[in-house]
ZAMARGU-4260 file (C-alpha; in steps of 0.2 Angstrom, whole numbers, plus 5000, padded with zeros to 4 digits):
<rodrens>
0) 5076/5964/4477 | 5090/5957/4467 | 5088/5938/4465 | 5102/5925/4464 | 5102/5917/4446
5) 5099/5900/4454 | 5083/5906/4461 | 5077/5914/4445 | 5082/5898/4435 | 5073/5887/4447
10) 5057/5898/4447 | 5058/5899/4428 | 5059/5880/4426 | 5046/5877/4439 | 5034/5888/4430
15) 5036/5877/4414 | 5030/5862/4423 | 5011/5857/4423 | 5000/5848/4436 | 4999/5830/4432
20) 5015/5828/4423 | 5028/5815/4425 | 5045/5823/4427 | 5063/5816/4428 | 5080/5823/4433
25) 5097/5814/4432 | 5114/5817/4441 | 5121/5834/4446 | 5104/5841/4445 | 5101/5852/4460
30) 5092/5866/4451 | 5080/5854/4442 | 5077/5846/4459 | 5072/5862/4467 | 5061/5867/4452
35) 5052/5851/4453 | 5048/5852/4471 | 5044/5870/4470 | 5031/5867/4456 | 5024/5853/4466
40) 5022/5864/4482 | 5014/5878/4472 | 5004/5876/4456 | 5007/5857/4452 | 5002/5847/4467
45) 4999/5832/4456 | 5016/5832/4447 | 5024/5814/4448 | 5043/5816/4452 | 5055/5803/4446
50) 5074/5804/4450 | 5089/5794/4444 | 5091/5785/4460 | 5075/5775/4456 | 5063/5784/4467
55) 5045/5786/4461 | 5036/5801/4468 | 5047/5803/4483 | 5044/5816/4497 | 5061/5820/4503
60) 5062/5829/4520 | 5079/5837/4516 | 5089/5840/4501 | 5107/5833/4501 | 5121/5840/4490
65) 5121/5825/4478 | 5105/5821/4468 | 5109/5802/4469 | 5109/5803/4488 | 5097/5790/4496
70) 5088/5804/4505 | 5079/5808/4489 | 5070/5791/4490 | 5062/5796/4506 | 5043/5794/4505
75) 5044/5786/4488 | 5029/5775/4483 | 5041/5763/4475 | 5059/5760/4468 | 5062/5755/4451
80) 5078/5753/4440 | 5085/5765/4428 | 5080/5754/4413 | 5062/5756/4419 | 5064/5775/4417
85) 5071/5772/4399 | 5057/5760/4395 | 5044/5773/4402 | 5051/5786/4391 | 5052/5775/4375
90) 5033/5772/4378 | 5030/5790/4378 | 5025/5791/4396 | 5038/5802/4402 | 5032/5820/4400
95) 5047/5831/4404 | 5065/5827/4407 | 5078/5839/4413 | 5095/5838/4404 | 5110/5849/4401
100) 5126/5850/4391 | 5143/5858/4390 | 5139/5864/4373 | 5122/5869/4366 | 5118/5874/4348
105) 5105/5884/4339 | 5094/5869/4337 | 5094/5863/4355 | 5107/5849/4351 | 5119/5847/4365
110) 5137/5840/4369 | 5141/5830/4385 | 5156/5820/4377 | 5171/5829/4372 | 5178/5847/4369
115) 5189/5846/4353 | 5192/5831/4341 | 5184/5815/4347 | 5200/5805/4345 | 5211/5818/4353
120) 5200/5829/4364 | 5205/5844/4374 | 5193/5839/4387 | 5184/5823/4390 | 5167/5825/4398
125) 5157/5813/4408 | 5147/5807/4392 | 5129/5807/4386 | 5124/5792/4397 | 5105/5790/4393
130) 5102/5808/4387 | 5102/5802/4369 | 5087/5791/4372 | 5078/5802/4384 | 5080/5818/4374
135) 5072/5809/4359 | 5058/5799/4367 | 5052/5810/4382 | 5038/5821/4377 | 5049/5836/4379
140) 5066/5841/4386 | 5071/5856/4396 | 5089/5861/4396 | 5097/5871/4409 | 5114/5879/4410
145) 5122/5890/4424 | 5133/5899/4412 | 5128/5908/4396 | 5143/5912/4385 | 5150/5908/4368
150) 5159/5893/4375 | 5143/5885/4380 | 5131/5891/4366 | 5140/5887/4350 | 5137/5888/4332
155) 5144/5870/4329 | 5145/5856/4343 | 5162/5847/4344 | 5151/5831/4347 | 5133/5828/4346
160) 5129/5818/4362 | 5110/5820/4360 | 5096/5829/4351 | 5077/5827/4350 | 5062/5835/4359
165) 5071/5850/4367 | 5057/5863/4370 | 5065/5875/4382 | 5082/5881/4388 | 5084/5891/4404
170) 5100/5901/4408 | 5106/5915/4419 | 5102/5927/4405 | 5086/5921/4397 | 5072/5908/4394
175) 5073/5902/4376 | 5061/5891/4367 | 5063/5881/4351 | 5052/5887/4337 | 5052/5878/4320
180) 5068/5869/4325 | 5078/5884/4331 | 5080/5892/4348 | 5074/5910/4351 | 5072/5920/4367
185) 5055/5920/4375 | 5060/5932/4389 | 5075/5941/4396 | 5080/5940/4414 | 5079/5957/4423
190) 5093/5969/4418 | 5097/5959/4403 | 5096/5967/4385 | 5094/5957/4369 | 5111/5964/4364
195) 5120/5957/4379 | 5111/5940/4376 | 5117/5940/4358 | 5135/5945/4363 | 5135/5930/4375
200) 5128/5918/4362 | 5139/5910/4348 | 5125/5909/4335 | 5113/5922/4328 | 5097/5924/4338
205) 5081/5929/4330 | 5073/5944/4339 | 5055/5943/4342 | 5044/5958/4340 | 5039/5957/4359
210) 5052/5951/4371 | 5046/5952/4389 | 5056/5952/4405 | 5056/5936/4415 | 5045/5938/4430
215) 5056/5938/4446 | 5052/5926/4460 | 5036/5930/4470 | 5037/5931/4488 | 5028/5914/4489
220) 5041/5907/4478 | 5055/5914/4488 | 5048/5907/4504 | 5045/5890/4496 | 5062/5889/4489
225) 5070/5893/4506 | 5059/5880/4514 | 5063/5867/4501 | 5082/5871/4501 | 5087/5879/4517
230) 5105/5874/4515 | 5107/5882/4498 | 5112/5867/4488 | 5105/5875/4473 | 5120/5887/4473
235) 5132/5873/4471 | 5131/5873/4452 | 5138/5891/4453 | 5153/5887/4463
</rodrens>
C-alpha cells in the first residue's frame, strides 16, 4: 500500500514522542496535531498535550481545519495564556515543541521571517513569533516540512529566525536527526534513495553506513489516524 506523505510524516513524528512528555504545537500545525493525538492513542497515553490556543491536555472530539479553533480546547483540564507556555519552556518543563520554517539549514537553524535581504525582501513571511524562545529553551524541537527541495533546505539562511535544540526534522523524503550540530538522515522513506535526498537538499549530507527505510504506517496507525482525522485536515498542508 502506498501511503500519502501526510500519513507517513504524522506517523514518523508520533513515533518520536515518548509517554509522559509535555508536547506543544503552534499555529498552522495540522500534522503535529495528528501526530500528538496518534501518539497519545497508541504508545504514549500519558502524553500531556498543549496547544497555542491555551488548552492544557485537551481531548478534542473533532479536528477543525485551523489549529487555533476553540474546538481544540474541548476536554481541557484548564486554559492558560501563551506567556505561561513561554514561561514553562524557559523553566525547562516543556519537553517537545513542534516548529517549522520556510528555510532550514544544515545545523537545524530556520527562517520564518523573509526571503531575500531583510530590508528589501522578495517575500515577507509571517515571522518567528515565539519560535526563537521555544527552540532554544524547550528540551528538544522537532521540525517538519511538507516539501523537501533546495529552496527549503538551504546552505545559508536569508534570515535566522530561530536556532537551538532542534533534534529531528521530518519531511516527505526522510527523517533527519542532528548529530554533533549537523543534520544527517536517520531513515529514508519508502522508495527514496540517498541520491534523491541529496539532490533535493541544498547542503551536503553525511551518508551513514547504515541507512534504513522508514517503517510505513501500521494497520493500527492507519485506522487510528482515520479515526482522529476523518475529514483529512492533515492533507491541508499539501494543498
